[in-house]
Each structure stands twice: as structure tokens, then as C-alpha cells.
C-alpha positions as CSV (number, residue, x, y, z in Angstrom):
1,X,-16.9,19.6,10.5
2,X,-15.8,18.3,7.0
3,X,-11.7,17.7,7.4
4,X,-10.9,16.7,3.9
5,X,-7.1,16.7,4.4
6,X,-7.7,13.7,6.3
7,X,-10.7,12.3,5.5
8,X,-12.9,13.2,8.8
9,X,-16.2,14.3,8.2
10,X,-18.8,15.2,10.7
11,X,-22.7,16.2,11.1
12,X,-24.7,16.9,13.6
13,X,-28.6,16.8,13.8
14,X,-31.3,16.3,16.2
15,X,-28.8,15.3,18.8
16,X,-27.3,12.9,16.9
17,X,-23.7,13.1,15.6
18,X,-22.4,11.2,12.0
19,X,-18.9,10.6,11.9
20,X,-17.3,9.5,8.6
21,X,-13.7,8.6,8.6
22,X,-10.9,6.2,7.5
23,X,-12.1,2.8,8.8
24,X,-9.4,1.2,11.1
25,X,-11.2,-2.0,11.6
26,X,-11.0,-2.9,7.6
27,X,-10.9,-6.4,6.6
28,X,-7.6,-7.2,4.7
29,X,-9.4,-8.2,1.2
30,X,-6.6,-11.0,0.9
31,X,-8.0,-12.6,4.1
32,X,-11.4,-13.3,2.1
33,X,-9.9,-13.7,-1.7
34,X,-10.2,-17.2,-2.6
35,X,-9.3,-17.1,-6.5
36,X,-5.8,-15.7,-6.9
37,X,-2.8,-15.8,-5.2
38,X,-0.6,-12.4,-4.2
39,X,3.0,-12.8,-3.1
40,X,5.1,-10.2,-2.6
41,X,8.6,-9.5,-1.5
42,X,11.0,-6.6,0.2
43,X,8.1,-4.2,1.6
44,X,7.0,-4.4,5.4
45,X,3.5,-2.9,4.4
46,X,2.9,-4.5,1.5
47,X,3.3,-8.2,2.0
48,X,0.5,-9.8,0.0
49,X,-0.7,-13.5,0.8
50,X,1.3,-16.2,3.0
51,X,4.6,-16.9,1.1
52,X,6.7,-19.9,1.6
53,X,9.1,-18.8,-1.0
54,X,12.0,-16.6,0.1
55,X,12.7,-15.0,-2.9
56,X,10.9,-13.7,-6.5
57,X,12.8,-16.2,-8.1
58,X,12.0,-19.3,-5.9
59,X,8.5,-18.7,-6.5
60,X,9.5,-17.8,-10.6
61,X,11.8,-21.5,-11.0
62,X,9.2,-23.4,-8.7
63,X,6.2,-26.1,-9.5
64,X,3.8,-23.8,-7.9
65,X,4.6,-21.0,-11.4
66,X,3.8,-23.8,-13.8
67,X,0.4,-24.3,-12.4
68,X,-0.8,-20.5,-13.1
69,X,-2.7,-19.5,-16.0
70,X,-2.4,-16.0,-15.5
71,X,-0.4,-13.5,-13.8
72,X,0.4,-10.3,-13.6
73,X,3.7,-8.0,-12.2
74,X,2.8,-6.0,-9.3
75,X,5.1,-3.1,-9.0
76,X,5.7,-0.2,-6.0
77,X,5.6,3.0,-6.8
78,X,8.0,4.7,-4.5
79,X,6.6,8.2,-5.7
80,X,3.0,7.8,-4.8
81,X,3.5,4.7,-2.3
82,X,0.8,2.0,-4.3
83,X,1.2,-0.6,-5.8
84,X,0.3,-1.2,-9.7
85,X,0.5,-3.6,-12.8
86,X,1.5,-1.3,-15.2
87,X,5.2,0.1,-15.3
88,X,5.5,4.2,-14.8
89,X,7.7,5.9,-17.3
90,X,7.8,8.6,-14.7
91,X,8.0,7.3,-11.4
92,X,9.9,4.9,-9.6
93,X,8.7,2.1,-9.8
94,X,10.1,-1.5,-8.2
95,X,8.5,-5.0,-9.3
96,X,8.0,-6.7,-5.4
97,X,6.0,-9.5,-6.4
98,X,3.1,-11.2,-8.5
99,X,-0.7,-11.6,-8.2
100,X,-1.9,-14.9,-10.1
101,X,-4.5,-17.6,-11.0
102,X,-4.0,-21.4,-11.6
103,X,-5.5,-22.8,-14.5
104,X,-7.6,-25.0,-12.0
105,X,-9.0,-22.1,-10.3
106,X,-9.8,-20.3,-13.8
107,X,-11.6,-23.2,-15.1
108,X,-13.3,-23.7,-11.7
109,X,-14.5,-19.8,-12.5
110,X,-15.2,-19.4,-16.2
111,X,-15.2,-22.7,-17.4
112,X,-12.4,-24.8,-19.2
113,X,-11.3,-23.3,-22.9
114,X,-13.5,-20.2,-22.4
115,X,-12.5,-18.0,-25.1
116,X,-12.6,-15.0,-22.6
117,X,-11.1,-16.4,-19.5
118,X,-7.6,-14.8,-20.0
119,X,-9.4,-11.3,-20.0
120,X,-11.7,-12.0,-17.7
121,X,-8.6,-13.2,-15.3
122,X,-7.0,-10.0,-16.0
123,X,-10.2,-7.8,-14.7
124,X,-9.8,-9.6,-11.5
125,X,-6.9,-9.3,-10.5
126,X,-6.3,-5.9,-11.4
127,X,-9.4,-5.2,-9.4
128,X,-7.5,-7.0,-6.4
129,X,-4.4,-5.1,-6.5
130,X,-6.6,-1.9,-6.6
131,X,-8.7,-3.3,-3.3
132,X,-5.2,-4.0,-1.5
133,X,-3.4,-0.7,-2.5
134,X,-6.9,0.8,-1.0
135,X,-6.5,-1.2,2.3
136,X,-2.6,-0.6,2.7
137,X,-3.1,3.0,2.2
138,X,-6.2,3.1,4.7
139,X,-8.6,4.4,1.6
140,X,-11.6,2.4,3.1
141,X,-13.8,4.2,4.7
142,X,-16.4,3.3,7.6
143,X,-19.0,5.2,10.0
144,X,-20.6,5.5,13.0
145,X,-23.4,6.5,14.4
146,X,-23.3,8.6,17.9
147,X,-26.0,10.1,20.3
148,X,-25.6,13.1,22.6
149,X,-24.1,10.8,25.4
150,X,-21.4,9.4,22.8
151,X,-23.0,6.1,23.0
152,X,-23.0,4.3,19.5
153,X,-26.1,3.8,17.9
154,X,-24.6,2.5,14.7
155,X,-21.3,1.4,13.2
156,X,-20.7,0.1,9.6
157,X,-17.3,-0.2,7.3
158,X,-15.3,-1.6,4.8
159,X,-16.5,1.3,2.4
160,X,-14.5,1.4,-0.5
161,X,-13.3,4.5,-2.4
162,X,-15.2,5.6,-5.7
163,X,-14.9,8.6,-7.6
164,X,-15.8,11.2,-4.9
165,X,-16.2,11.1,-1.3
166,X,-19.7,12.1,-1.9
167,X,-20.4,8.6,-4.0
168,X,-19.1,6.6,-0.8
169,X,-21.3,8.9,1.8
170,X,-24.5,7.9,-0.8
171,X,-23.6,4.1,-0.8
172,X,-23.9,4.9,3.6
173,X,-26.7,5.9,3.2
174,X,-28.5,2.8,1.0
175,X,-27.2,0.7,4.2
176,X,-27.6,2.6,7.6
177,X,-30.5,2.3,9.6
178,X,-33.7,3.8,8.1
179,X,-33.8,6.4,11.2
180,X,-30.2,7.5,10.6
181,X,-30.5,8.2,6.9
182,X,-31.5,11.9,7.3
183,X,-28.1,12.0,8.9
184,X,-26.0,11.1,5.1
185,X,-28.5,13.1,3.6
186,X,-27.7,16.6,5.5
187,X,-23.9,15.5,5.3
188,X,-24.2,15.2,1.4
189,X,-25.9,18.3,1.5
190,X,-22.5,20.3,3.4
191,X,-20.4,18.6,0.8
192,X,-22.2,19.3,-2.4
193,X,-22.7,23.5,-0.9
194,X,-18.7,23.7,-1.8
195,X,-17.5,23.6,1.3
196,X,-15.5,20.5,0.4
197,X,-13.6,19.3,-2.9
198,X,-15.0,16.9,-4.8
199,X,-12.9,14.4,-5.4
200,X,-11.5,11.8,-3.1
201,X,-7.5,12.8,-1.8
202,X,-5.3,11.7,-3.7
203,X,-1.6,9.7,-3.3
204,X,-0.1,10.0,-0.3
205,X,4.2,9.7,1.0
206,X,4.1,8.1,4.1
207,X,6.6,8.9,6.2
208,X,9.9,7.4,6.0
209,X,10.1,3.6,4.8
210,X,12.0,1.2,7.1
211,X,14.0,-1.6,5.1
212,X,16.4,-4.3,6.0
213,X,19.5,-3.5,4.0
214,X,23.3,-5.0,4.3
215,X,25.8,-2.3,5.3
216,X,29.1,-2.3,3.5
217,X,31.2,-1.6,6.7
218,X,30.2,-5.2,8.1
219,X,31.3,-7.1,5.3
220,X,33.6,-10.0,6.5
221,X,36.0,-11.4,3.3
222,X,34.1,-9.8,0.9
223,X,30.6,-11.9,2.3
224,X,27.8,-9.3,4.5
225,X,25.9,-12.2,5.8
226,X,23.6,-9.5,8.5
227,X,20.9,-7.0,7.7
228,X,20.4,-3.9,10.0
229,X,16.7,-1.6,9.7
230,X,18.0,1.5,7.8
231,X,15.5,4.5,6.9
232,X,14.9,5.5,3.3
233,X,15.3,9.3,3.2
234,X,14.9,9.9,-0.4
235,X,15.9,8.3,-3.7
236,X,16.4,9.3,-7.3
237,X,16.7,7.8,-10.7
238,X,18.7,7.8,-13.7
239,X,18.4,5.8,-17.0
240,X,16.5,3.5,-15.3
241,X,18.7,3.0,-12.1
242,X,17.6,4.0,-8.6
243,X,19.6,5.2,-5.8
244,X,18.3,5.4,-2.3
245,X,19.7,7.8,0.1
246,X,19.3,5.8,3.4
247,X,19.9,6.5,7.5
248,X,21.4,4.0,9.5
249,X,20.4,2.9,13.0
250,X,23.7,5.0,13.7
251,X,22.9,8.0,12.3
252,X,25.1,7.5,8.9
253,X,23.2,9.2,5.9
254,X,24.9,6.9,2.4
255,X,23.6,5.6,-0.7
256,X,22.0,2.6,-1.4
257,X,20.7,0.2,-4.1
258,X,18.1,-2.6,-4.6
259,X,19.2,-5.7,-6.0
260,X,16.6,-7.5,-7.5
261,X,18.1,-10.5,-8.4
262,X,18.9,-11.2,-4.7
263,X,16.0,-9.3,-3.7
264,X,17.6,-6.8,-0.9
265,X,19.3,-3.6,0.0
266,X,23.1,-3.0,-0.1
267,X,23.8,0.5,2.0
268,X,27.3,1.7,1.0
269,X,27.9,3.2,4.1
270,X,32.2,3.1,3.2
271,X,32.4,5.2,-0.2
272,X,28.7,6.1,-0.3
273,X,28.5,8.1,2.8
274,X,26.4,11.4,2.3
275,X,26.4,13.1,6.0
276,X,27.8,11.2,9.2
277,X,26.7,11.7,12.5
278,X,28.0,14.7,14.6
279,X,29.9,12.9,16.8
280,X,31.9,11.4,14.3
281,X,32.1,14.5,12.9
282,X,33.4,16.6,15.9
283,X,36.0,13.6,16.4
284,X,37.2,14.3,12.3
285,X,37.2,17.3,13.3
286,X,39.8,17.7,16.6
287,X,41.6,15.1,14.3
């Protein structure tokens, strides 16, 4: 079975079954990274490293920021749900944090006063952004080999995406048990027969994203002190300003904005209401 839509590839040969699929036990690359730090805010999926700073502005004004040798902004592309360091002129990108390397770490890795230290650091940080992005978006692969009774004979994981899915399978064949290599060759033959598209799947959009937001209706004396979970239904960007359509827990759909200075969402459920819950609609009609 070659299910390219869900990235699940299964092949049987001589009573054995090979399954290649996204690795549900993939190791978070940030847990094994010691050369740099990734600090992110405002997204429940892209959380980065442990972060003691409440807001991005707290980090920017801290003594820690003064020790940074090189850093890149981390942007979340809402259209593809990928993180990147590059600002897109067409997609909806939001600055959610930084990845950085301190002077001490750069000296230890590349040597003090190294002329190409910044370019090497730049390459390293970009690779780390890509690895973490693949992890969060479930684009790391693993394989299992089972016998006719379903008993697992071999298992492998943490294979990162390459130019094509075939390249991933080729890499797996290089590290599997020798007696199972024929299974991978058989799968490659099926892939190369044209039954499967040659490239890896493009980025995907997840189900509705849940964020914490302040609601206008809960404002007291001009202050909003309590956040509530809302779902982002849609978004649109005009003249560089993004307006979100969110749905509150009681079913109100309204506009919302994200304030980069307070690192928080604000839902306009008083003047920006787009659709009310059916119960409120019926009550309004009765009156």
C-alpha cells in the first residue's frame, strides 16, 4: 500500500511487512541541542526551549540578550503553519521569537575571532529552525518490520525529510538489519514505478488553532485581566495588518488582532461580531 496523502507506505515480501510512516516517537530536536537557544511565544505547538521570559520584549531588554553573538527572528507562517526566518511578502507571517547563539558558544564551536563564524552560525541556526519545524509538523519518519504474526522484528526512527520520499527510504535501507534490506529495495521499486509522486508532501494546514485571547465583553474599567481560549477560524491581511476571525467558547464569531507589543490576542466580541450563536439569534428575533 502506497498512501502518499498520509505518508504511509507498506510493502510485503516473503512473509515480512515493512511499514514506513511518520515517526510518532520522534525525538524533539530541541531536547538534544546545546549550541543555541530558541525562545518562542504565543503558540501552543511551537514552544521552543524552556523560557523564563514572559514576553519577547522582556528578553530583548534582558542581560541575556547582551550576550548574544548572532540571532535570527523566528516567524510563523499562518498560511502554511511553518516557522521560518524569512519574511514572506505574500503569506501571513507573525514574529513569535528568536533563535540565538551566545558569544561563548560561538567561540567554543568556531574559535574566537574566526572570520566566518557568523556565516557558519547563520547556517547552523537555519538548520535548527528547519529541524524543529519538521518535528512539530510531523515530517520525521520511522519504519517497522513485522512478521506474519504481527511481531515486530525491527524498528527505526528519526529520519528527517529529504528531497524525495525515495531518498528517505534509501537512507533507511543503509541502516536497517541486512536481512531486511530487500524489503526497502522492494518498496523503492514500487515507488519508482510511478505509483507514487516523487517528491515529499508540501506543507499542510492544521485544524483550527486554539489561542488565548482577551475578550472585549469582559473588560472592566477599561482593563482586560483574564484570557480565554478561542479558535482561529480564518485570517486576512491588508496593508500588512492581519485581522483574525475567531470563535469564542460560547459560539460567537468575531474579529481579533494580535498585539506584538503585549504578545497577546484581543477578540472584539462587542463591536466586531460576525456571527452570534443560534440561541442568541433566536432571542434577538423574538424581541
